[in-house]
LOLO-901327 format. One record per residue (C-alpha): residue in one letter; x, y, z. Coordinates in steps of 0.001 Angstrom, whole numbers, plus 500000, padded with zeros to 6 digits. Each point is the difference from the previous one (the first is absolute). Example, Ala and Ser with C-alpha at 12.3 -4.5 7.8 and 13.67 -1.06 7.14 Angstrom:
<recs>
A512300495500507800;S501370503440499340;
</recs>
This chain:
<recs>
X683451631625539371;X498953496517499079;X496545501280499050;X498619498305496824;X497525501750497838;X497584497731497971;X500868499989496257;X496946502097498965;X499374503507498781;X497644500685502741;X500936502351502670;X499582499250503815;X496770501549501432;X500496503684501333;X499840500358503717;X496790500900501664;X499318503807500504;X500788501604503313;X497237500085502708;X497317502550499536;X500651503551500455;X497584500288502751;X502011497540502071;X503218502018499698;X498221503171500732;X498769498548503214;X503659498944500768;X499031496561500714;X502628497223499909;X499946497754496928;X499636496908502376;X496572501331501248;X498783500701496433;X500812496526498780;X498854498286503145;X496725502050499918;X499261498776496405;X500457496534500943;X497545500406502906;X497418501689497579;X500456497327497447;X499438497203502498;X497000501610501779;X498045501771497002;X501152497936496809;X499941496667501933;X503607499018498809;X502165497711501628;X503136501264502013;X502536498855497495;X497999501251497009;X499581503306501660;X503725500236500935;X501480499294496566;X497240501729497747;X502453502991499557;X503664500418500413;X501054500979503529;X502554502575500985;X500388498560503571;X500953496589501332;X497026497682499083;X500559498076503202;X499550503222502343;X497020501064497657;X498379496620500504;X500624499890503770;X498509503519500416;X497003499430497844;X499269496603501690;X500270501518503471;X497670502884499136;X497503497627498467;X500085497891503358;X499115503074501820;X497835501811497524;X496801499984501969;X501577501623503014;X501927502437497958;X496976501071497953;X497915500616502977;X502781501971501836;X500218502287496866;X496332500459499849;X499536500698503687;X502849502832499873;X498178501342496882;X502974499355497644;X498207497640497824;X496574500683498383;X497982497686497784;X498647502357497397;X497834497337498283;X497897499376503054;X500527503410501890;X500589498264503269;X502878498454501776;X500714496215499360;X499126497351502635;X503792499024499931;X499347496275499737;X502512499723497115;X497222499021497530;X498020502171497711;X496506500778501460;X498334498953496541;X501114498547496925;X501020502562497452;X499594499314496383;X503086499677497860;X499028502936497826;X499953502385503094;X503038498554501757;X502441502345498377;X497972502968500987;X499853498748503448;X503630499543500069;X500804503621498895;X497597501607502517;X500255497544503037;X502438501890502065;X500874503544500731;X502108501791502612;X498130502763501895;X501586503300500892;X501616500919496684;X499523500291496294;X502238497107499059;X498111496624499860;X501386496367499858;X498199498319497324;X500740496360501257;X498870498562503301;X502751497519500008;X502779502729500537;X498124501460502966;X499773496526501577;X503376499046499372;X501359503203501579;X497652499601502894;X501391496513500620;X503599501219499774;X499236502733502605;X497969497948502437;X501548496421499675;X502942500290497820;X503401501755499950;X498570503505499895;X499262502387497091;X502786500555497401;X499757503047497958;X498006503125500269;X497019501488498399;X496640501199500721;X498557496510500977;X503004499268502109;X499501503127502102;X496271499394500316;X500572496377501353;X502595501251502455;X497835502691501255;X497191497451500792;X502486497331501157;X498541499858503666;X496478499626498890;X500813497503497220;X501851497809502593;X497003499968502317;X497384499276497255;X502381497351498380;X500528497982503239;X496265500063500783;X499154498669496555;X502614497264500333;X498737498871503264;X496426499865498587;X501093498180496989;X501887497395502251;X496920499521502195;X497649499514496925;X502455497417498533;X500154497996503306;X496202499855500256;X499384499382496299;X499307496093499328;X502472498392497561;X502332503045499877;X503233500831501834;X500971496313500452;X503234498315500523;X501315500805496563;X499145503749500300;X501714500402503330;X503099498096498768;X500285502312496997;X499895503035502173;X502676498670502389;X502392498520497511;X503600500724500757;X502216501805497749;X502786498040498356;X503252501124498515;X502701497973498214;X503687500557500399;X501409500520496521;X503129497656499902;X500925501185496520;X501193503158501768;X500645498546503323;X501582496702499439;X501709499529503314;X498241498809503200;X501643502900501997;X498571502665497658;X496586498378500263;X500153500028503884;X501121503597500058;X497109501041497800;X497645498166502266;X501241501874502988;X499927503327498134;X496353499413499034;X499003499170503622;X501578503383501252;X498268501888497131;X496659498650500848;X500316500475503753;X500931503765499340;X496882500395497860;X497748498249502355;X501113502209502745;X499334503084497921;X496688498970498298;X498322497522502183;X497587500524502815;X501170500391503496;X498128496808500884;X501721498016497450;X502954497919500721;X502625501376497759;X502218496863500580;X497321497707498835;X499184502143496940;X503696500116498844;X500793496324500457;X501770498347497062;X499921496074499856;X501371497479497460;X497372497893498293;X500145496299501197;X499389498571496490;X501047502403497264;X503729500887500104;X501084503689499973;X496556501062500680;X499306502279502989;X496681500541501837;X498899503348501193;X497018501281502052;X496776500677497819;X500058503788501048;X503562500381498696;X498739500198496298;X500074503781499881;X503380500280501628;X501607498082497172;X499058502579497357;X502916502276499345;X502465497727501806;X503492500172498609;X500596496233499896;X496805499528498143;X500703502744497382;X503345498602499533;X498807496501499316;X501713498303502834;X496560499276501549;X497244498560497725;X496366500441501064;X498660496626499113;X497366497818501664;X500765496533501513;X497802498260497501;X501798501741496967;X503402498446501025;X498791496381499752;X499808499833496135;X503722500494499268;X500831497642502883;X497708497195498828;X501528500168496460;X503268498369501414;X502303502397498153;X503815499367499817;X502874501841498613;X500008499925496189;X496228499417499422;X498092501719497258;X496688501516501388;X497181501748498369;X497738502122501961;X496705499970497760;X498081502827501756;X502881501833501786;X498671503471500977;X500302501392502598;X503160497988500408;X500393498788503669;X499989496367498984;X502274500685497123;X502540501714502087;X499744497207502774;X500680497441497252;X503086501892498802;X501285500046503463;X499493496220500361;X502081499368496869;X503090501112501919;X501676501837497293;X499853497444497106;X497070499467497702;X497548501799497638;X496669501612500600;X497326501220497372;X497229502139501418;X496843500406497829;X497481502706500494;X497305500902497466;X499057503549501270;X502700502631499204;X499194501937503102;X500344497145502304;X503104498942498113;X501462503611500721;X499194499649503700;X501572496330499783;X503249501471498663;X500156502625502637;X499414497442502887;X502604497618498632;X502678502628499558;X499403500828503651;X499942496619501731;X501909498136497742;X503347501593499971;X499519501388496448;X503109502000499126;X500935502366497255;X500891498224496671;X503788499698499264;X501988501113497051;X498763498707496601;X496584498631501531;X497887502556497812;X500138497644497058;X496762498493498987;X499032497187502114;X503046500385502280;X499913499307503760;X500963502728502359;X502947499401502364;X500473500672503527;X501862502331502318;X503650498964500594;X500725497619502787;X496745500164502026;X499574503662499901;X496794501791501236;X496980499595498042;X499050503100498057;X496393500704499082;X499317500369496235;X497161501949498777;X497142497600499224;X499410500250496191;X496525500106498593;X499084496733498409;X497853499375497202;X498537496857498176;X502632497741498634;X502806501729501961;X502822497978501635;X502426501035502647;X503007497944500900;X502221500542502962;X502014497998502683;X498624499811503587;X502259498432502586;X501745497994497256;X496720498708498547;X499122500918496289;X496624501541500101;X497729500922496998;X496774501984500490;X497686499426497039;X496820501958499365;X498259497046498434;X496982497868500372;X501037496685501612;X497459498083497783;X501719501094497011;X503500498742501037;X500813497062497835;X501370497131502218;X501602498440496866;X502384503010499417;X502984501398501750;X500339501376502551;X496702498282501281;X500880496585498977;X502776499800502662;X497815501268503075;X500156497490502897;X497791501583502656;X496983502184499498;X498273502254502551;X496210500398498990;X498111502659502033;X497119501132497599;X497472502683500703;X497283498833502497;X497361501276502175;X502347501174502835;X497471498659502711;X502939499085502208;X501195503727500136;X498838502388502618;X500207502891497493;X497533498332497624;X497550499185502785;X500054503672501151;X499471501129496318;X497088497495499686;X498422501350503226;X500519503701498912;X498398499219496630;X497087498269501577;X500866496705498340;X499262496807502057;X503020498220498391;X501074498553496476;X497206499481497690;X499338496567498432;X500556501229496405;X503271501710500961;X501107496794501897;X499334497895496840;X502016502414497629;X502935499970502440;X500054496254500272;X499880499770496296;X502938502176499590;X501972498212502691;X499361496679498245;X501513501457496928;X503184501258501717;X500598496809501950;X499536497752496987;X502334502184498066;X502596499806502688;X499980496087499978;X500872499974496174;X503577501204500523;X502061496952498970;X502874500316502494;X497927501346502946;X500373497745503049;X497997501908502496;X497114502380499689;X498586501913503010;X496539501222499829;X498749502670502498;X497310502401500489;X499077502363502864;X496334498786499990;X498133497831502496;X497544498669497274;X500220496340499120;X498738500829496404;X503370501907499466;X502264497482501829;X499295496199500179;X497433500117497242;X502492501691497621;X502679497457500569;X497503496966499750;X498661501531496688;X503516500125498337;X501202496692501355;X496784498483498474;X500783501290496580;X500707497363497062;X502704499337499462;X500768500215503651;X503115502411500841;X502831497921501176;X499907501698503445;X498853498865503366;X499224502086503302;X503052499717502313;X500260501060503690;X500828503633500034;X501388500668503388;X500095497077502454;X500390502205503067;X496770502061499328;X496888498674501726;X496732501187498328;X496864501001501997;X496956497506500195;X497974500266496686;X496848502082500156;X497033497783500493;X497966502073497498;X502466499373497293;X499430497289497271;X501937496738500025;X503642500430499296;X502299497712498009;X502303497571501605;X503049502090499259;X498506503123501669;X501889499250503079;X503326500415498341;X499081503642499067;X500353503044502152;X497123502124501278;X500593502893502216;X497253500906502450;X500094503561501548;X498740498697503340;X502331496971500047;X503210501223498315;X499836503643500946;X500490501097496314;X497989500642496852;X497777497514498301;X502066497954497584;X499990496784497780;X502939498064498474;X500468496925498223;X503244498493498771;X500004497802496829;X502996497886499194;X500687498110496814;X499831496269500072;X503231498132499541;X500887498973496449;X497649502618498420;X502789502555498863;X499243499542496278;X500887502220497036;X497288502567498969;X496985498421498525;X499860497156502337;X497563499577502893;X499283503215501918;X501217502306497115;X497400501467497822;X500903499491496274;X500677503491498598;X500987499062496428;X497976501620497189;X499164497859496979;X501410501555496766;X497622500447497231;X500955498540496699;X498799500844496627;X497881497462498171;X501859498103497217;X499209501106496560;X498452497455497804;X501305499551496606;X497690500175496782;X499479497266497673;X502790499477497382;X502611501877502043;X501992496819500553;X499917498981496517;X501350503271498834;X502652500021502629;X503345498397498841;X500250496448501237;X496196499531500194;X498063498341502707;X502796497646500849;X502318502769500886;X497108501734501934;X499395496843501979;X503540499319500896;X500994503652500760;X500496500584503626;X497701502455502003;X501530503480499788;X500019502535502774;X498490503414498853;X501055503421500871;X500157501229503555;X496391500229501403;X498516497863497276;X500043496829501938;X500838496580498558;X499222499788496126;X498869496621499125;X500058498766496399;X496799498284499195;X500318496512498562;X497560498350497439;X496721498512501220;X499766496204499938;X497834498053497535;X497407501310497728;X499596503230502000;X503071501485498703;X499261498964496386;X496690501529500266;X501415503162501288;X502501500108497196;X503097499350502092;X502233497077498884;X500235496988502430;X503246499090501743;X499958496511498476;X500163501214496354;X499451497382497409;X502926498846497896;X500823501799496774;X498124498782496943;X502333498058497579;X501002502233497300;X498505502989501506;X501623502897501976;X501391499952503373;X497365502110501520;X497140498325501658;X496667499776498420;X497925503082500855;X496689499509501724;X496847500692498348;X498693503460500694;X497233500359502687;
</recs>
């Protein structure tokens, strides 16, 4: 209900086929298959974590797949060594066990890469073989450091049978890796240690728990649940009370701070699955807070997937307002809709809401939210519904193609701009880079990302009624942050926006001495440092429109989008046509210009040429001589040319 199909004869793309038959034959969980594919794509195909995650439709929750794949990549070296030592993983290309360093022993040419992937791993002791190394690594991680194996199958039985040997080899490899990292110069510095010890943040969803008593009850219930799991799963030497501690964040409202080791205990938690608790980092909550949202505001989220910032902005509108969420990729848009329907109190549509372009209703009188099946989105699709009283519209469109001069975009007041970036501030991307053998973001990729970010921010500043634009990235590179804002504000004509102080209560860390000179307004932006602020790396800049610059479309700051209409060239008349026409040249000269048929432009009647030129051309002059006495009334004809 409330689902709009584009007016086109093209059908939506068919869903992806089910996982390979060999995966189902082994009885493995779909989660392990999908997470293993992500690991293989990052390691062997050198893809980024986000590109590997959304390259194919997922049957499992993308958040769970991403977390499991990222954790496996972080411990890939120790896991691989443990599997090799136990004889469960054999490298057929070299005929010997891998060194377990997490990097390929030698570079493999791209033409031979696929052959290596197909033959890289096998399970001993049986005829069935796992063709992907990533699946074995993911299952080994879940057995040794995760929640335990889920699902059966040949590989699961082999791993459980060798669990004791795997644990000894895994702990030994982890200890050796930690010792090498501490002795390696330039590695394992403050930021690396801070990323490993980042606390787990969860946000209380006030759309589902509007009262303070309900939020307090949820906090107490979470502490009891974590204490129980800590006593069951933690070591005897660990302090269960400390591991299960739940504290309120001192800066961000409705944000709870948990121990770093509590991350696996949140998976499968009832309050998380029901949407009452939102897994959201501290830095991610700052964008909606800095936008200064008030009830009734019209907000546009330019790059909204996966949807945490979108849902937080909907919550801050307090039941009144409007939200447009744009996402270009259909697969990410499908994940966005599923996340919004869970944490934004999306309810089944009411009667009559199935009309084209309608907006779904809500359950009667604050009833419990009911999860709707997330529809598969396709390019050009739109989904409208109400979340907590706020009208929400999800569009599978490119934000750069949204016309700010046309409704509904011409009425947008606040824009949240979080374009694609290098992700250098995320621990998952750092683990993926380390597992793939990359030192960091390449210069060429950084330039391409910065060019795209400039286009997105410049387009956001063209919306005629926008009063605030919040630009943010999860990158720590100056080229994607301050340099992008400086380049957009230096355009000609200059956009009618200035950098404003985002959050007065936030204190930035001291700038890095190795960074280039920053502009004067950089102190008003927000920079999250993992070591200083105990959260992910993040940058945010708030731009406010200057007073008196709210002008109609076409004025300063709004790019003209009019297209000039082509007109047909006027037809020239042949000599003698005016003389043969009734009334002669005088009537032709005095006749007003006539508008032609539709699409023909303005038809202009050509007048006589002045002086002798017209006479030489055979056209009567406008100042015709007086009639000859005794002659006819017609003027004397000019001599032939």
